[in-house]
N, C-alpha and C positions, 0 to 999 in steps of 0.2 A: 636217374640223372646224377651227375657228380658236381653240379653247380647250382647255386641258389637262384630261384626265380621269385618275383615279388608280385603280389596282387594288391592293388591300391584301392580297396573298397571305400575308404574314407576320403580319398582324393588328397590326402595330406602330402604324400610323396610327390604327386604331380605338381602341387602348389610349391613345395620346397625346391623342386627342380625347374620351376619356371615354365612348365608346359600346360598348366591348367587354364582353360578358357572358362573363366568363372561365369560369364554371361550364358554360356551353353551348358555348363555343368559337365563338360567333357574335356579330355586332354588331347593335345596334339600327340602324334605318334612318335614317342621318344624311345630311343634305345641308348642305354648308358652302359659302357663297358668299364668296370671297376676292377683294378688289379688286386692281387692278394695283399698288397701293401696298403690297400684302401684308397689309392689314388685313381682319379678318373683318367682313363687311358684314351677313350674316344666316346663321342656321342653324336648321334644323328637324330635330328628332330624334323619331322615332316608334317605337312598339312594333313587334315583328316581325309582328304580326297585321294591321297597317294599311299599305296601299300609299301611295306618294308621289304627289303631284299634279304632274305635269310642267307643266300649265298654270300653276299657282301659281309654280313655280320660274322659268319663262320670264317671267311677269309681273314678278317681283322683279328679274330681270336687266334687263329692259326699263326698269323704273323707275329702277334705279341708273344705267343708261347715260344717262338724260336729264339727270341732275344737278339736276333740279327737285324740288319738294315734291309727292309723289304722295299723294292721299287714299286711304283704305281702299277696296279694291276697284277701284282705278284700272286702266284698260286703255289700251294704246297708242292714241293718237288722241284720248283724252279730255282735258279741261282739267286743269291743275295747280292746286294751292293757291297763293294769293298768297305771295310771299316774306316771310319774317319780317324786319321792319325791324331794322337794327342799332342798338344803343344808342350814341348819339353823346356821351353824358355831359352833355347840355344840359338 
């Protein structure tokens, strides 16, 4: 793998990210996508009863890697949205 994964055996990260259910000693199902710049780009937090969609996570990662504006439901190979024009003050 070319990206880091985290195992949270002490539950400290779950607590820090606000997904730890302390009364159960378990965490909600959280996925946090953090860019190379250290900024949180996306997060999805789900109840314990619902599984995560790996397809959606991979779609998000692919979209972020393009650096383009990706529409809702965008998939790799599909067109991007037009760039937002910058305000030139004129």
